[in-house]
C-alpha positions in Angstrom: 95.6 9.1 34.5 95.8 10.1 30.5 92.8 9.6 28.3 94.2 6.0 27.3 93.6 4.7 31.1 90.1 6.3 31.0 89.3 4.1 28.2 90.8 1.1 29.9 88.9 1.4 33.1 85.9 2.3 31.3 86.0 -1.3 29.3 86.4 -2.8 32.4 83.2 -0.8 33.7 81.3 -1.9 30.3 82.1 -5.8 31.1 81.0 -5.5 34.5 77.8 -4.2 33.2 77.5 -7.0 30.9 77.0 -9.1 33.8 73.6 -7.8 34.2 72.3 -7.9 30.6 69.1 -9.8 30.2 68.5 -9.5 34.0 68.1 -6.0 35.0 65.1 -4.9 32.7 63.2 -2.6 32.8 66.3 -1.1 34.3 69.6 -0.4 32.1 72.7 -2.7 32.7 75.1 -0.4 34.1 78.8 -1.1 35.5 81.1 0.8 37.9 84.6 0.5 38.9 86.5 2.6 41.6 90.5 3.6 40.6 92.9 4.7 42.9 96.3 5.5 41.8 96.1 4.1 38.7 94.6 0.6 40.1 91.2 -0.9 40.4 89.9 -1.1 44.0 86.4 -2.1 43.7 84.1 -3.1 41.1 80.3 -3.3 40.9 77.1 -4.0 38.4 73.3 -3.5 38.7 72.1 -6.9 39.6 68.2 -6.4 39.2 65.3 -4.4 39.6 64.8 -2.8 43.3 68.4 -4.2 44.0 71.5 -1.6 44.7 72.6 0.3 41.4 76.4 -0.4 40.1 77.6 2.6 41.9 76.2 1.4 45.2 77.6 -2.0 44.7 81.0 -0.6 43.9 81.1 1.9 47.1 80.0 -1.1 49.3 82.8 -3.3 48.5 85.8 -0.6 48.4 88.5 -0.8 51.2 88.1 1.3 54.2 89.5 5.0 53.8 90.4 4.6 50.1 87.6 6.6 48.6 88.7 10.3 49.1 91.5 10.2 46.3 89.7 7.6 44.3 88.0 8.1 40.7 84.7 6.3 40.2 84.1 5.1 36.2 80.4 4.3 35.7 78.8 3.7 32.4 75.7 5.5 32.7 75.2 9.0 34.3 74.1 8.2 38.0 70.7 8.7 39.2 69.8 11.6 41.0 66.3 10.9 42.1 64.4 8.5 44.8 62.9 5.6 43.0 63.0 1.7 44.3 66.5 3.1 45.5 68.3 6.2 46.7 70.0 8.5 44.6 73.5 7.2 43.8 74.5 11.1 43.2 74.2 11.3 47.1 76.1 8.2 48.0 79.0 9.4 45.7 79.1 12.9 47.3 79.2 11.6 50.5 81.7 8.9 49.9 84.1 11.8 49.3 84.8 10.5 45.6 86.9 13.3 44.0 86.3 12.4 40.2 83.5 10.7 38.3 84.2 9.5 34.7 80.7 8.9 32.9 80.3 6.7 29.7 76.7 7.3 28.4 74.4 10.4 29.5 71.1 9.3 31.1 68.6 9.3 27.9 65.7 9.5 30.1 64.3 13.1 29.4 63.2 13.8 32.7 66.8 13.1 34.3 68.9 13.9 31.5 72.4 15.6 32.6 70.9 16.4 36.2 73.2 13.6 37.9 76.1 15.5 36.3 75.0 18.8 37.5 74.4 17.4 41.2 77.8 16.2 41.1 79.7 19.2 39.8 77.7 21.7 42.0 79.2 19.7 44.9 82.5 20.1 43.8 83.4 17.1 42.0 85.2 16.8 38.7 83.2 15.1 36.0 84.2 13.8 32.9 81.4 12.4 30.4 81.5 10.8 27.0 84.3 8.2 27.4 83.4 5.2 25.2 79.7 6.9 24.8 79.0 4.7 21.9 79.7 1.3 23.4 78.2 2.6 26.5 75.1 3.6 25.0 74.9 0.7 22.8 74.8 -1.8 25.7 71.5 -0.2 26.6 69.7 0.2 23.1 66.6 -1.3 24.3 66.3 0.7 27.6 67.1 3.8 25.3 64.4 3.5 23.2 61.8 2.5 25.8 62.3 4.9 28.5 61.9 8.0 25.5 59.4 6.5 23.5 57.3 3.9 25.6 57.8 1.2 23.0 60.2 -1.8 23.4 63.2 -2.3 21.0 62.0 -4.9 18.3 64.2 -7.6 17.2 63.1 -9.7 14.2 64.8 -13.1 14.3 64.8 -15.7 11.5 66.2 -18.8 10.2 65.8 -19.3 6.7 67.0 -21.2 3.4 69.3 -19.1 1.1 66.3 -18.3 -1.0 64.6 -16.8 2.2 62.1 -19.5 2.4 60.8 -21.5 5.3 59.1 -23.9 3.1 59.8 -27.7 4.1 57.3 -30.9 3.7 54.8 -31.3 6.6 56.6 -34.6 7.8 60.1 -33.3 7.9 61.0 -32.3 11.5 64.7 -31.2 10.7 65.5 -27.7 11.4 66.4 -25.6 8.2 69.8 -24.1 10.2 72.3 -25.8 12.2 72.8 -26.5 15.9 75.1 -23.6 16.7 72.8 -20.9 15.0 70.2 -22.6 17.4 72.4 -22.1 20.4 73.1 -18.5 19.5 69.2 -17.8 19.5 68.8 -18.9 22.5 71.6 -16.4 23.9 69.4 -13.8 22.0 66.1 -15.1 23.8 67.7 -14.6 26.9 68.5 -11.0 26.2 65.2 -10.0 25.6 62.2 -9.3 27.7 59.5 -11.1 25.3 59.5 -13.4 22.6 56.4 -12.9 20.0 55.0 -15.3 17.2 51.8 -15.6 15.3 48.9 -18.0 15.4 50.1 -19.9 12.8 53.4 -20.3 14.4 51.6 -21.6 17.6 49.2 -24.2 15.9 51.7 -25.7 13.5 54.9 -25.8 15.5 53.8 -25.8 19.2 56.9 -23.9 20.4 58.0 -23.5 24.0 59.7 -20.3 23.5 61.9 -21.2 26.7 65.3 -20.7 27.3 67.5 -23.9 27.2 71.2 -24.9 28.2 71.8 -21.5 29.5 71.7 -22.2 33.4 69.4 -19.7 35.1 68.6 -17.2 32.2 65.2 -15.4 33.1 62.2 -16.6 31.1 60.7 -14.0 28.8 57.3 -13.2 28.2 55.5 -15.1 25.5 53.3 -13.2 23.1 50.8 -14.6 20.4 49.0 -12.2 18.0 45.8 -14.1 16.8 42.7 -12.9 14.7 40.8 -16.0 15.9 39.5 -17.6 19.2 40.3 -21.1 17.8 43.3 -21.8 19.3 45.0 -25.1 20.7 44.0 -25.3 24.3 46.6 -28.1 25.0 49.6 -26.5 23.5 52.8 -25.6 25.5 52.2 -22.1 25.8 49.5 -22.5 28.0 50.0 -25.6 29.8 53.9 -25.7 30.7 55.1 -24.1 33.9 55.5 -20.9 32.2 51.9 -20.7 31.2 51.5 -17.4 33.5 54.0 -15.6 31.2 51.9 -16.2 28.0 50.2 -13.1 26.6 47.6 -13.8 23.7 46.3 -10.6 21.9 43.0 -11.0 19.5 42.4 -8.7 17.0 45.1 -6.4 17.8 47.6 -4.6 15.6 51.1 -5.5 16.1 51.6 -1.4 16.7 48.8 -2.2 19.4 50.3 -4.8 21.2 54.1 -3.0 21.2 52.5 -0.2 22.9 50.7 -2.6 25.5 53.9 -4.4 26.1 55.7 -1.2 26.8 53.4 0.1 29.0 54.0 -3.4 31.2 57.5 -2.3 31.4 58.8 -4.7 28.5 61.5 -2.9 27.1 62.7 -5.6 24.3 60.8 -7.8 22.0 62.2 -10.3 19.7 59.8 -11.5 16.9 60.1 -15.1 16.0 57.7 -15.5 13.4 56.1 -16.5 11.4 56.3 -14.6 8.0 53.2 -12.5 8.4 54.1 -11.2 11.7 57.4 -10.3 10.3 56.0 -9.0 7.4 53.8 -6.8 9.6 56.4 -5.8 11.5 58.6 -4.3 8.2 55.6 -3.2 6.8 54.9 -1.1 9.9 58.7 0.2 9.8 58.5 -1.2 13.7 61.7 -3.4 13.4 64.9 -1.9 15.3 67.3 -4.9 14.5 67.4 -7.8 12.6 69.1 -11.2 13.3 68.6 -13.4 10.1 70.4 -16.7 10.0 70.6 -18.3 6.2 71.3 -21.9 5.7 73.4 -23.0 3.0 70.2 -24.6 1.1 67.7 -23.6 -1.2 64.3 -24.8 -0.9 62.0 -23.0 -3.0 58.3 -23.3 -2.3 55.3 -20.9 -0.9 56.4 -20.1 2.4 58.5 -16.9 2.7 60.4 -15.9 5.6 59.1 -12.4 5.6 55.7 -11.9 3.9 53.5 -8.6 4.3 52.5 -5.8 1.5 56.3 -5.4 0.8 57.9 -2.2 -0.3 56.2 -0.4 -3.3 59.8 0.3 -4.8 63.2 -0.8 -4.3 63.8 2.9 -3.0 61.1 2.5 -0.4 62.9 -1.1 0.9 64.5 -1.1 4.3 68.2 -0.9 4.1 70.5 -2.2 6.7 73.2 -0.1 8.4 75.7 -1.4 11.0 75.5 -4.5 8.7 77.6 -7.4 10.3 77.9 -10.7 8.6 79.6 -13.8 10.8 79.5 -17.5 10.0 77.7 -19.6 12.9 78.2 -23.4 12.6 77.5 -24.0 8.6 75.1 -20.7 8.5 75.5 -17.1 8.2 74.1 -14.8 10.6 73.3 -11.5 9.2 72.7 -8.6 11.6 71.7 -4.9 11.0 69.6 -1.9 11.7 66.9 -1.5 9.2 66.2 2.1 8.0 63.4 3.4 5.5 65.0 6.6 3.8 
């Protein structure tokens, strides 16, 4: 195989890994592909916590007698310790595979590079860093959580072009289009928790569920409040997912994120309102934004992002990895805020 083949087979492994997105937390999504004589003979992906890892799934379906001259492509460095499952490095060595091609090194400081060393010590050829950016990016939430203990934070909002959420109290129509709302549902299905403030809870009585996506896992529903005066008949505490609702009283957003991280929650989607989003940006707690801009101008007092705000333009958050795309009639702006 030549380097171009490495990229091609790793892309297939990435496609396998993506099948587990939103279902495997707090584990990373991982895909594996076995190749022999230039042909794929088996594939696998991690399906969920406590279930076999991608490498084991792949080895289990490989044709008998096909492994001793095969190359294993895997998006993340194979594990080398016993946890809920045995170490993948041992299974790979025992299978008789001669070469392992790895996308990203394990970001866990306790494990980083150890799997690669064990494979090399056993006499296997190991090539790492193939499509490293793509393989690492697939698990951006896990990568942050496993190092810092805090979940990856996505700020999402649907707003008017002038950055407002203002609408008459009698108005029940959405600011953004059905296509934007469908895209938001996909985003919900990829995170462990959805977070809102008490005002959003009182005024909108949201469900914060995933609809129209089949068997997606229901995220935790998290509410921040300063008051004990909460609606007792609301959806969040009376529907069939009531046991998936967490209410934090008198806690800062930073404190809540620390607690959620300790609960193995690796990603949080902040859906509002403006006060909570303001606190998130004031505290430099946002890792990525998904802002839907509707082509309307509402004016009015309700800002999409409130808070104290930046002291100067120079201190404002600037988006890197900026992308703008059209979703229905709206614009979706995504990027990673940085405070220089």
